[in-house]
N, C-alpha and C positions, 0 to 999 in steps of 0.2 A: 035126734036132739047130736048129735055130734058130723055129723055132715051139714043140719044146718049152721055148726059154732063154726064149722072153717069152710062153710062157705060165707059167713059173714067176713072173717076174716076176712080169705084170699078177695076179697070187694072189698075191703077197707087197707090192706095193700095196699090192691091198685091202684084207689085214690088214693091213699098216698103218692105212690108210684108219678101219679100220675101229677097230682099238684104241681112234684119235685119238679118234674120236667117241665110243665106249664112257668114251676118257675124261675130257671136255667135258662128259656127262652127268649123271658120275658128279660134275664136281666143281661143279657148277651146283646139284642135285639137294644138296648139303652144303651150299653159300654158302646156299640156300636156308633148312632146316632150321636151319641159326642164327643167321639175321636174326626167322624164325619163336619161338626162343626167349629170345634179343635180347628182344625186343616182348614178351613173355607176361613175361619176368622186370619190365622196366618198369612194363609193364600191372600185375605184383603188387605192384611196391617200392609206385607210388602208388598202389594199392588198401589196403594198408597205410596208408602216409601221412594218408592219408583220413580211415579208421577210425582213424587217434591223434589229428588234429585235433580232429578227431569228439566223438569222447571227451575230453578235453582242454577243448575250449569248454563243456561242457556238464557240466562239473567247475569252470569258473571260473563257467557261467550259475549252477549249483547251491549255489556257496563265495557267488556278489554275494549271492542271490537266501537267502543264513541270516544274510546279515549284516545286509543291508535288515531281516529281518524283528527280526533281536536289536536294532538298534540303534530299529527302530520301538518294540521291545515293551523297550524303555532308559529313550525316551522319552513311552512309558505313563507305566511307573514313575513316571522323572521328577517330571513335571505329577503324578503323583497325589501324590507325598511333596511338589512343591509347595504342593499345594494342602491337601495335611493340616496345614505346617504352615504359612503362611497362615491359615488354621483354626486353630492353637493357641496363631498372635500375637495375630491378632485377632479368639477371643472369647476372653479365658480364665475360669478359672474359680476366681479368688479377686483376693479387692481389691488388693493389692499388682500384681499380672500387669495389672488392667483402669488403674491409677497410670497403669506404663511406658507403656502401649497411645496414654493421649489425652496422657502430657507426650511420647513419639516424637513422635506425630503434630505434635504443637504448636509443636518443633522443628524437621520436618520443613517445613511449612508454610511458618515463619519462613526459610527460607530464598531461598526465592525476593525475599522484598522486601528481606530484602538484600543479596540478587544483584541487585534493582534501583537503588538506592543507592548500590551499587559504582562499578556503569557508571552513577549521572545522575554520581557524582563525579567520573570521570574521562572524561567527554562536558565537564564545566565547563571542571578543568584543560588542556583540549586548547585551548578555546576560549580560558582568558587567556594560553595560550602562543601563538596564532596573534596574538593584542592584541599579546603584549612583540613577534610577527616585525614587524607590522606598526608598530609607532611603531618598532622597529632601523632597518628600512627607512627612514622615515618623515625618518628623523635623518641614514642616511647618503648620502640622496638631497640632505635638503636643502643640507650639508654640502657639496656638489660642483656647490651650487647650481638646481640640479635642482624647479622648482613639483610635490606634490604634492596631486593628488585628496583632500581630506579624507570622514574617512570619517565614513556616519553614526551619525547624535549613536546614545548607545544610553547609560542611565540606571547608571554604576558600583558608585551606590551600591546601586541598587534589586541588582544584580548580585552585589555583594559581598555584601549581604544572604542570601537566596538562598542561597549559596555557603554563609552559618557556618549556617543555620538545616536543608541537606543535612548538613554534618559532623555537624553535633550530631545531630540523626536516627538518621547510620550509628553512631555511636558507640552512640546507644540501643540501636538492635537489635540489635547487634554483642555491649553488657556482657548487654543480656537473653537475649539464643541463649547465651551461655555461663554463665548461671546455670541454664538449665535442661535447659542439658548435663551441669552439676552435679550438679543433682537427679536424673537420672535416673543418672548412676553412685551414687550415695543408694543410691535404688531398684532397684538391680541388683544391688546391694555384700551387700545388706539380706538379699534373694531367694536368691543365689546363695548370698555363704560360708560360707554354716554347711553347704550339702549340695555344698559343692564335690569333692567326693572321689565320689559319684556320678551329678554331673550336667552333670563336664567337657564331655562329651562328646555333648548335648544340644541338638536342631538351638535349639530356642528359644533355651537358651544361647550359645551358636556366630552365632546370630544379633544379638539384641542387645552380644556382645562386638567382634561385628566392625562393628554399627552404630553402636558410642560412638567405635571408633574411626577411624572413616569421618568422624563430624560432627567431633570430636577438632583432625581432621588440616583440617579444611570451615576451623571459626577458625583455626587458623594463620594456615589460605592467608588470610583475610581480612584479620584485623590486617594481617598488613605487606602486605600492598596497601593499604593504608589506608593504613600510615605511608608505606609509597613515592611514595604521594597527595601525602600531603601533606606529603612533602620535598620534589616537585617542586613544589609549589606555592609553598613558599617560599623557591626556588630561584629561579621565573618570580616573586616579588613584590618578591626584591631583587633582579637586574634588569628590572622595568617600576623601579622608583623609580629606577635608575640611569637607561638611556633618558629615564623624564619630567625629572630634572633635565636629561639632557644637553636636552632640548630645551628650559627653563626658560631656561640659561645661554645658549641661538642664540638666542631669542627677542629675553634681556638683551643680546645682543653686536649682533644687528637693532639697538634699539635704539640702540645705544649708538653705533651704524655715521650711526644716523638722522641724532639731538642733533648725536652729533659733526659731521657737514661741516654742519648747518644752524648751528650754534656759529661754524664756519668764513665760513661765506656770508656770517652775520649783521657776522659783524665786519668782514667784508672793505668789506661793504654801507655801513654806520657814517665805514670810514676816509674811506672814496668821496666821500660825499653831504653828511662835517658841510663844514660852513666855518667858520672863526674866529671866535669871541665879538667883535662888538662891543666890549664891556664884560668888560672880566675879570671869572671868578666867583669869591663871597666863597666861607670854610669852611660860611656857611650851605645857599651852593649846594645842598653836593654831602650826598647819601645814603649813610652810610659800609655801610651793613647791621649787621651782628652787629659788636660789640665787638670786641676782641683783647687780650690778655694781654700782658705787657709781656715775658713768656718765646720761647723759641720754640716754635712749633708743629710736630710731628711728625705729616708725614702715610707713609703708608706705601701702593705698592704702587697709584699714580696712572696711571694707563692713559695714554698717549700724552706723555709730563711722562717728563722729562728727572730725575736726579735729583742735584739742591745745593740750595743755598738763594734764593731769591726773596723781594723784596721786595713784601711784599703792603700794597697801597691800602688795597683793598675787597674782607670779601666779601661775597653774596647768596645767598638763593638762589630769591629768585625771577627770574625772567628780563627781565620789563620796568624793573625799577629797575635788574639789572645793564644793559639799553642803556640806561636813563637816567643811568648813572655812567661810560661807558663814551661816547659823546657828547660825554659832557661835557669830559672829559680833551682828547679828541681834538678839541676846538671852543679847546682852553687851546691848541693846538700842541703834546701827547704824543702823535704820531702812531704814535710805538710801544707802545703799550699792548698785554697782553692781556690774556688768561685762563685757568684753567684750570677743569676735571669731579671732584671727587672723590669715586665714585659711596658709598664708605663715609659721608663725607659729606653728601652727597644739595647740596651745594653752590659754587658758583663764585667765586675765586680770582681779583680784577683784581692782575697785578702787570704794570711796565715791565724792569725786570731782575731777573737771574739772575747769580746767580753760582760757584763750586765749591768756594769755599771758605770757612769763619766770621773768619779773619779780613779779609777782600775787602768779604762783607757786610755786616760793624756800620762800618767803615770807612763801605761806600755811605751808612749808616741815616745818622754820624752827618754826613752832608751835604746831606743831603734839600733842603737847604735850605727855604723860607717860601710853596713852592708852596700851595696850597688841598688840593688834591684829594692831599698825603703828610701831611697835620694826625697820621692815624691809622698808620702807617705798622708793620708789623709784620715778622718777620723767621718764616718757615716751611720747615722741612724736607725735604725728599721725598727720600724710597730706601724698594728694598724693604724 
């Protein structure tokens, strides 16, 4: 019995092992079949996609080729039409068309010369503007006490003559071209107005219509540019004149400074180095210079001199005669003698007393005494 039971258990175990092995083999076979199927499906999908892509690329290439061919054909046609139009424009078969061709060519050729003179005008204005800026800088630095290296000499008169000639030539070119364009427009109207109902789409008609519009616009622009340059030039000329006057005033101021300094030094030297005269001077020894009227002389805006009433004893426009008179007055014992210079009259006024009121000035005139240098004393009022 024990043997029988052991045998049955062994057989059962063997049967279980066989079933397990069969199950595993079946599962493995099923897995392999599934993988094979998936692989085949993937390959089929890839093949279909490749075929679809190839088809799309072929269609795109065909479309591109067709477009290129169409563009080439269109370009060939355009060039042919353009050539045909040029032939019709450049070889008209009627006298009016020939006149229009000749006049349009003349107008086109004049454009280059017009542009050339506009450019010349612009360049000359730039030169004037640079000269103005240089002059202004020179004046600014001069007022700051900074010396400036002088610019190379150039003939402004010659430069202005060339500028005027350029402007006149430019105006002549613009006027002439305007006239030619007007004549071309008249020919255009004469040729096409009567046929407008049938030729408004004619290519030659459209060509001249567009050409006239372009030419007219060019002349409007050229005229506007010329006007703008002329206005800019006028502004530059006004500013340049201002800077020139500014430089002249500065030079005059410098000259006045030098003159004033020299005058003060001269007067000081006379007072320090002139001894009293051994013999008193007489009236005949004095040169009083310009005769003064009995009325009050009024001088305005005299530099470095206070307003008031001055007892003038002599008036000279010559420095040597002025110095001689001053020397004799100092030698006569009048060491407080002084003088001032009036730029408006270019004269030296010699005095030794100044008053703030007319009353005190007149009182001093009446009490001037018999000193010989007071013989021709007069009254001068200085005011702003």
